[in-house]
C-alpha positions in Angstrom: 152.6 66.9 127.7 153.1 63.5 129.4 150.1 62.0 131.1 150.0 60.0 134.3 147.3 57.3 134.6 146.5 56.0 138.0 145.7 52.3 138.6 143.6 50.6 141.2 143.1 47.0 142.3 139.7 45.9 141.3 137.4 43.3 143.0 139.2 40.5 141.1 142.5 41.6 142.5 143.8 42.8 139.2 145.2 46.2 138.3 142.6 48.4 136.5 142.8 52.0 135.2 140.9 54.5 137.4 138.2 55.9 135.0 134.9 56.2 136.8 133.4 58.8 139.1 133.8 56.4 142.0 137.6 56.6 141.4 137.8 60.4 142.0 140.7 61.5 144.3 141.1 64.6 146.3 144.4 66.6 146.4 144.9 68.7 149.5 147.5 70.8 147.7 148.8 70.9 144.1 151.5 73.1 142.5 151.5 73.3 138.7 154.6 73.9 136.6 154.7 76.3 133.7 151.4 75.1 132.3 148.2 73.6 133.6 145.7 72.1 131.2 142.2 71.0 132.2 140.9 68.4 129.7 137.8 67.4 131.7 135.6 68.7 134.5 137.1 70.1 137.6 135.4 71.1 140.9 136.9 73.8 143.0 135.8 73.6 146.7 138.5 75.8 148.2 140.7 78.8 147.3 142.6 78.8 144.1 145.3 81.4 143.4 146.9 82.3 140.0 150.3 83.8 140.5 151.0 84.4 136.8 148.5 84.6 134.1 150.1 85.2 130.7 149.1 88.7 129.6 145.5 88.0 128.8 142.6 85.9 130.1 143.5 83.4 127.3 146.2 82.2 129.7 143.5 80.3 131.6 142.7 77.4 129.3 139.4 76.4 130.9 136.9 79.3 130.8 134.8 77.5 133.4 137.2 78.7 136.0 135.7 82.1 135.6 132.3 80.9 136.7 133.6 80.2 140.2 132.0 82.6 142.7 134.5 83.5 145.3 136.9 86.3 146.4 139.9 85.1 144.4 141.5 87.5 142.0 143.3 87.1 138.7 146.1 89.6 138.3 146.9 90.8 134.8 145.0 92.5 132.0 141.6 91.6 133.6 140.5 91.9 137.2 137.8 89.7 138.8 137.4 90.8 142.4 134.6 92.0 144.7 131.9 91.5 142.1 133.4 93.7 139.4 134.6 92.7 135.9 137.1 95.3 134.7 138.2 95.7 131.1 141.0 96.6 130.9 142.6 96.8 134.3 142.5 100.2 135.9 146.1 100.7 136.7 146.7 102.6 140.0 143.1 103.9 139.9 143.8 105.9 136.8 141.6 104.6 134.0 141.9 105.7 130.4 139.1 107.2 128.4 137.0 104.3 126.9 137.7 101.9 129.8 134.6 99.9 130.8 133.6 97.8 133.7 130.5 95.8 134.8 129.5 96.2 138.5 128.1 92.9 139.6 126.4 94.4 142.7 124.2 96.6 140.5 124.3 94.7 137.2 125.3 97.9 135.4 127.9 98.6 132.7 130.0 101.8 133.0 132.3 103.5 130.6 135.0 106.1 131.5 134.4 109.3 129.5 137.8 110.9 130.5 136.7 112.4 133.8 134.2 110.0 135.3 132.5 106.6 134.8 129.1 106.9 133.1 126.3 104.4 133.4 125.7 103.4 129.7 122.3 102.1 130.6 121.1 105.4 132.0 118.3 107.1 130.1 119.3 109.8 127.7 119.0 111.0 124.1 121.3 111.5 121.1 121.5 114.9 119.5 123.3 113.7 116.4 123.9 110.5 114.4 127.4 110.1 112.8 128.5 107.4 110.4 132.1 106.7 109.2 132.9 106.7 105.5 136.0 107.3 103.3 136.5 110.4 101.2 135.8 109.6 97.6 137.5 110.5 94.3 137.1 114.2 94.9 138.0 114.4 98.6 135.7 116.4 100.9 135.8 119.7 102.7 134.4 120.2 106.2 130.6 120.8 106.1 130.3 119.6 102.5 126.9 118.1 101.7 127.8 114.6 100.5 126.3 111.5 98.8 127.4 107.9 98.6 129.7 107.7 95.6 131.1 104.2 96.0 131.5 101.4 98.5 132.0 103.1 101.9 132.8 106.3 100.1 131.3 109.8 99.9 131.8 112.8 97.6 130.4 116.3 97.5 126.8 116.6 96.2 125.9 118.3 92.9 122.3 119.2 92.2 122.9 119.2 88.5 122.1 115.5 88.3 120.0 113.0 90.3 122.9 110.6 90.7 125.0 113.2 92.6 122.2 114.7 94.6 121.3 111.7 96.8 122.2 113.7 99.9 122.9 111.7 103.1 124.6 114.2 105.4 127.5 116.5 106.1 131.3 115.8 106.2 132.6 116.9 109.6 136.2 117.3 108.6 138.3 118.1 105.5 139.8 114.9 104.1 141.8 113.9 101.0 140.9 110.9 98.8 140.6 107.6 100.6 141.0 109.0 104.2 138.3 108.3 106.8 135.7 111.0 107.3 132.8 111.1 109.8 129.5 112.1 108.2 126.6 113.5 110.3 123.4 112.2 108.9 120.9 113.5 111.6 120.6 116.1 114.3 122.1 119.6 114.4 125.4 120.4 112.6 127.1 123.1 114.7 128.9 126.0 113.0 127.9 124.8 109.5 126.4 128.3 108.7 127.5 131.9 108.8 125.0 134.7 109.5 121.9 132.5 108.8 118.3 133.5 109.6 116.6 131.1 111.9 114.1 128.9 110.0 115.7 129.5 106.6 115.4 126.6 104.3 118.7 125.3 102.6 119.0 123.5 99.3 121.8 121.6 97.5 123.7 123.8 95.2 124.4 123.3 91.4 127.3 125.7 91.1 129.7 124.4 93.8 129.8 120.7 94.7 129.0 120.1 98.4 127.6 123.7 98.8 124.2 124.5 100.2 122.2 127.6 99.3 119.0 129.4 100.4 117.5 129.5 96.9 116.1 126.5 95.0 117.9 125.6 91.8 115.9 126.7 88.7 117.7 125.3 85.7 116.3 122.5 83.5 117.1 119.1 85.0 118.3 120.6 88.3 117.4 118.6 91.4 115.5 120.5 94.1 116.6 118.9 97.4 116.1 120.5 100.8 118.8 119.5 103.3 117.5 121.3 106.4 116.8 124.5 108.2 118.8 127.1 110.1 118.4 126.5 113.8 120.1 129.9 114.5 122.8 132.0 112.9 125.4 129.2 112.8 123.7 125.8 113.3 121.9 123.7 110.7 119.1 121.3 111.6 119.3 118.4 109.1 115.9 117.6 107.6 116.3 116.0 104.1 113.4 116.4 101.7 113.5 115.5 98.0 111.2 118.1 96.3 111.6 117.2 92.6 113.5 117.8 89.3 113.1 120.9 87.2 111.6 120.4 83.7 
């Protein structure tokens, strides 16, 4: 982009480039063309309006403009107005699940859960911990007990050997090889059991990979590993405990 350098007449009566703070000029109005680059400091003492910001906030080349405290708004993917920073823009007051915004007046961050905005800083507790993996070389079935079988991968456990009995949690969906699968590693796994007795202890199985049973393995070399306890007839409370290896 072409640059225009202004000249002044110095004390010697010669032309000199304007390059000091004392040479600052004030523009009452200024209309930019298709682009406006700020390569040095700029002070905004009055209103500034952006009529077209290209798709994202990256269209504003000087991030310092966002530090200005005023009532101006930037229309586009982001909205800065009335003390709120909205990401992404709530179109027609109909946000999508996952939209977040920061309320400057209360210094709180909110996330839209599909029906209402929830204060993410509000006190609360988690009833489960879920980690994402990929189904390993065997694939996984929903509610399989699994172990880490490779980089970011899990396979069904087998209590016949220590290497395949390093239980970490339960697969929450049935997935074929290589597909993403969520693994619950703590909390209560709902509907993982059928007709269970509350308080019953569950072990890794040796007969069917990924299965859990109420009787401890008894064969030579079998790994005795408790995965948790029945909370009620259908739900399992995860409580991993390595007991030992049969002689």
